[in-house]
N, C-alpha and C positions, 0 to 999 in steps of 0.2 A: 742381041735378040730383040725383036719387036715387043713392045709392051702389050700384054694380053688383056689387061683390065684397064679401063679408062680411069683417069684421075677422079672424074665425077662420081663414079660408082664406088671407088675406094673411100672417098670423102663421105658419101652417103652411108656406107657401112660403118665407118668410124663414128659418125654422129649417132646412128641407131645404137651402136654398142655403148656409147657414153650415156645415152638416155636410159638404157636398160640396166647397165652395170654400175653406173656412177651417179645416178639420179640427176644427170645434167638436164638442162632445159634446151630444147632444140633451137629456140629462137636466139639463144646466146652462144651455144656451141657451134652452130652452123656458120654464122658470119666469120667467127674467128678462124675456123678451118678453111673456109673459102679464101680468106685473105692470106693465110699462111701458105696455101697451095698455089696461090696466084692464078686461080681459074679465070678463064675468059668470061665475059658477060653471058655468053650463050651457055657455057658449062655451069656457071653459077646458077642460072635459072633452072637448068636441068636438075642439078643436085638438090635445089630447093624443092622442086616438085617431087623428086624421089623421096626425100626425107618426109616432107609434110604429108604427101599422099599415102606413103606406106604406114606412117604412124596413125593417120586418121582412119584408115581402112584396115588396120591390123586385125581386128576381130573377124571381119569378113574374110580376109585372106587366110587366116588360120583355119576357118571353116572349110574354105576351098581346098587348102593344102591337106587337111585331114581326109577329105574325100579322095583326092587325087593320090595321096600316099597310102591310103587304106590303113591309116593308123592315126591315133589322136596326135594333133600337133604338139601337145604338151609332152609327148614322149620323144620328140625329136631334139637332138642336141641344139641348145640355144643359138650357137654360131651358125649351124646349118639352117635353122629355122629363119634366122635373120636374112640369110642369102635367098632363101625361098620366098620370103615376103617381098624383098626387093624385086625378084624376078616376076612374081605374080603381079605386082603393081605395074611393071612395064608391059606385061602381056595383056592385062585386063583394063588398064586405065590410061595408057599413053599410046602414042603413034610410033613407038620404037618398033623396028622390024623384029619379028618373032625370032629369027635366027640370031640376031645380035643380042637380044635379051637373054636367050637361053645360053648361047656360047659364052658370053661374058659372065653370066652367073656361074657357070661351071668353072671357069677360070678363077672367079672370085672365091668359090668354095675351095679350090685347090690352094689358094694363097692364104686364106684366113682361118680355115677350119681343117677338118679331116679330109685329106686328099683322097682317101679310099671311098669317100661318100660322093665323089663327083658323079658316078653313075646313077646314084639315087637322085641327086639334084636334077640331072638331065632327064631322068624318067618322069619325075613329078612335074617338071615344067612342061615337058612335051605333052603330058596328059592334060594339063591345064590349057595348053595352046590349042588342042584339038577340039575344044568345046567353046562355043561363043558365050559372051557375057550374060545374055538373057537366060540361057540354059543353066549357067552356073547359079544364078539367082534362084532358079526353081529348085535345083539340087540342094542348095544350102538350106532353103526353107523346109524341104521335104525331110532333111536330116534332123530337124529340131522337133520338139514336142509341143509346148504351149505356144499361144500367139505371141506372148512376150519374148519367148526364146527365139521364135522365128524373126521377129522384128529386131531383136538385139543382134542376131547373127547377120541378117541381111543388110542392116544399116550400120553395123559396126559400132554399137554402143553397148556398154555393160547393161545387163538386164535391169539392175536397180535404177539406172539412170533413165531408161525407157519408162519405167513405172512413175518415177518422179516427174518427168516431163508431161506424161499423160495427166497426172493429178493436177499439175499447175495449169495446164491448158483447159482442163475441165472447169476448174474454179474460175478461170478467166472467160468462160463461155466460148472456148475454142476447141472443144473436144474432138472435132472432126479434123483437126489440123496436125495431128501427131506426125504422120508420115512426112508432111511438108516441113515440119520442124527438124526431123531427123535428117532429111535430105539437105536442108540448109546448113546443118552442122558439118556436112561432108563436102561442102563446096569450099574452094579456095577463097579466103576472104580478100576483099578489096582493101587497098591501102587508103585510109582516110586522113585528111589534114584538117586542122582547125586554123582558120585565118583569124588572128587575134585582132580585136578592135583597137583603134588608136585615138578615137574621139574626134577625128577630123573627117574621116571618110566612113560612110555607112557600110553595113555588111554587103549590100548590093554592089556598091562601088568597089569594095575590095575584091569581090568575086569577079567583077568585070575586068579589073586590072590584072588579076591573076590569070584569067583566061587569055587576055591579050599577050601576056608574057609567055605562057606555056603552050597555048594553043588548045583548041577543042579536042585534039587527038590525045592530049596528055592530061587534061583536067576537066571534070564535069561537076555540076552542082545538082544534087538531088532534091534540095529543099528540106531534107530531114532536120538538119541544124542550119540556122541562118549563117553560121560561120563555117559550115562543113563543105569539104570538097573531096572528090574521089579521084585518085591518080590512076593513070593507065599508061603502061609502056614507058615509064620514066622512074628513075630511082627516087625515093623520098629525099635523100641527101641532095641530089641535084636540083630537085624542085624547090626545096626549102632555100637553098643557096641562091637560086635565080630570083625567087620572090623577095628575098632580103635585099637584093640589089635594087629592087623597085620600092623598097621601104615597107614591105609587108612581112611581118613576123608570123611564122607558121610553125606548127609542130604536128607530129603524127598523133592522131587521137581518134578513136572510134566516135561516131556521131551520137551514139547513145550516151557515152560519157560526157560529151559536150552538153547534151540536153540536161543531164543531171546537174552540172554546174550552173547552167543558165537558169534552171528552175529556181535555184536558191537566190540568184540575183533578181529574178522577175517576181518573186513571191510577194513583194511589196515595194513601194518606192524607196530608193536609197537616199539617205541623208548624208551630207558631208560630215566626215569625222567618224563614221561607223567603223567598228572593229569586227573583222571577220576571222573565223578560224577554220582551217582545213585540217581536220584532226588525224587523218590517215593519208598523208599527202603523196607518198611515193607511188609512181615515179615522177609525178609533177605535172601531168597534162592538164588536169582540172585546176590545179593551183595556178598555172600560167593563165588560163582563161579567166579565172577569178581575179587574178592580179591585173589583167588588162582592163577589166571592168572597174575594179577598185581604183586604179590610177585615174581613170576618167571621172569617176564620181567623187574622188577625194576621200576614199575609204582606205583602210589598212588591213593587210592579210597577215596572219600568223599561221605558218604551216608547220605541223609536227609530223615526224616520221620516226618510228621506233628503231629502224636499222640504219646504221651509219652510211652504208653504201647507197641505200635508197634516198636517204636525206641528201646525199651529194648529188643524186640525180635531180632532186627537186631544186636545189640551188642552181644547177645548170639550166634547168627548164625555165627558171624565173629570173635569170641574170639580167634580162633587158628591163626589168621593172624597178631596179634600185631599191631605195628604202621603202617602197610600197609594200615589200614582202620581207618578213623575217622567217628564216627556216631554222627549226630547232629539232635536234634528235632527242625524242622523248616518247615514252609510252603514253598513249591517249587516256589511260586510266590514272595517271600520276598527276600530282599537283604541278610538277614542272611543265606539263603540257599547256597549262593555262596561265602561268606567270602571274597568278593572283588577280587576274582581270576577268571581267565579264564581256560577253560578245553579243553583237546584234544578229549575226548569222553564223551558224556552224554547219559545216559539211562533214558527215561521217560516211565516207565510202569504205564500208567496213570490210575487213578480211572475211572471205567467204569461200565456198567450195569452187567458185569459178565455173560452174556448170553453164553459165550464160556465154562463155567465151571459148567453147570447145572448138570453134572454127580456127581460132588464132593460136590455141595451145593444144596441138593435136595429141600430145602425150598425156594431157591432164585427165582425159576420160579413163585411162587405164591406171592412173595413180590414185585417184580419189576413191574413197570407200564410204559406205553408209556410216561406219563407225566414226568418221571424221566430223560428222554434222553436229553432234551434241556439244563438243568443245568449241566449235565455231559459233554456234548460237549463244552459248554462254558468254563468249568474248564480245559478240555483237551487243548483247544486252548490257554488259559491264561498261562498254564504251558509251552507250546512250545514257546510262544511269550516271556516269561521271560527268557527262556534258550538260545535262539538263540544268543542274544548279548554276552552271556558268553562263546561262543565257540571260540577257537583259529582259526585263518585262517587255512583252511584245516582240521578243526576238524570234527568229525562225531557225529551225533545225531541219536539215535534209538528211534522211537516212536512205542510203543507197547500197545495193549489192549487185554484183555481176552474177546473179543467180536467180533462176525462177523457182528454186526449191522452196516449197511452202513453209518449211521449218525456218528458213532464213529470211522470209519475207512477211507474209501476213500473220504468221504465228508470233513473230517478234513484235510486230506492230500491236497486236492484240494484248500481249503481256505488258508492253511499255505503257500503253494507254491505261491499263488497269492499275499499274504501279505509280503513274504520274498523272493524277487527275487534273493537274493544272495545264496539261498539254491538250491542245485541240488540233485535229487534222485540218489542214488547208485544202482547198479544191485543187489537188495536184493535176487531175485530168484537164481542168479548164486552163490552168496556168501553162501546161505544156502545149495544149492545143493553140493557145494564143501565140506561143513561141514558134510552133511548127504546125501550120495548118494542114500539112500533108499527112500527119499522123491519123490513123483510123482507129481511134480509141474513144471510149465513152467520156465525154467532157464532165459528166457528173460524178465520176468515180474519184474517191479521195486518194487512191493510189494508182500508179501506172506501171504496168509490166510490158516492157518492150520485147519484141520477138524478131529474131533474124529473118525468118521467112516472110514476115509481114512488113517490118520496118527497115530491113537492111542493116540493122545495128546488132550489137551484142544484146543479149537478153538482160538488159538492165532493169532493176526494180527501183522505183523512185517514189518516195512519200515525203511530204512536207508537214511539219508541225509548227505551231505557234504557241509560245508561252503566254498564258493569260495575263492581261495587265491588271 
């Protein structure tokens, strides 16, 4: 008998189930299942879109399903709701033929859930298919109460996240850009590479060589980070392998993260023999970029990571730099993290809510809760408090979060400055503007908040401190 459900849809359903029931991460579960199922390149791309798009727009699809089913989506069996979300995504956000999306969804329901509910699935999806996307947006908004509820449902964000993004944008003088920010979070993120410097070729020369090797159809340079590139229609593994053949070491890394590491390097001239510390190093992208600059300048990097498997990732990411880097599994609040030494530069890319990377981690918006924030800010302050005494006089500390949440950014900075009067803020805005002239941020600001909709990066928050001499 012919197979009624494609392997791609089965894999997509399995990943969504693992994310919901087993707290799996889609970016880890998906590649493993694609490899195990041996999907073709085309099917792998399709299942990636199904999983990422369905997770990203889950809140909106639930609102659509509630209207189409004439019952709250929370009352629908979770397995059936998962099937409906996948079907809704195909109907509302892909070019999949409606009959294929509906028929395969019905068969998927028969296979993974209650077969008696296939008629329900068929009816709900046919109701969704009969109305176009623009009208569904209107219906979803009309079904909500407050403005925040409307934005949350229409743009598929938890309401508390909408409020926090609005507050952060207002403080940054960008209060009119909330919808643009929400829309950016719902776009499929581009794959970014960092081309690591080697001391022999300039960043511009490395970019030119990379483009010669991969071609303009596969790699472009936005200028956001001098080491940054955007990949198109080529797998990162293939691109990195081909670049290595040309003597270019590259790694996958958001360009906002690149700027955070580069800001620490550019904060002041580097002297030979400096000691640098990457305090929360996993998975190692920033460490690798620091290590490349350290090797050129004659500095040394100590990288600490609290979890063994992430420490292993840091070792793998920095293996090209030999004894320029030491990687240690240690808590950044412990003495072991510092090895009884003082450092000239310390990077704290602190554990945070991750609200700045919702494009890349589509399930994160549904997992994070406002109640998570106090414990995170406490940890962030503890890491800074532990690190400050380990700075040499005149040393630089970079505090970075992948979050625009004000409690994790400016509120932490305010308390740290109050508690550590020997710290002074460096002109972070000017330093970053000198690194990346394309950034449209106030050069005079002592902190910089990057934004996906403006900068094409994750919403990284970056601030630099110097310890008074």
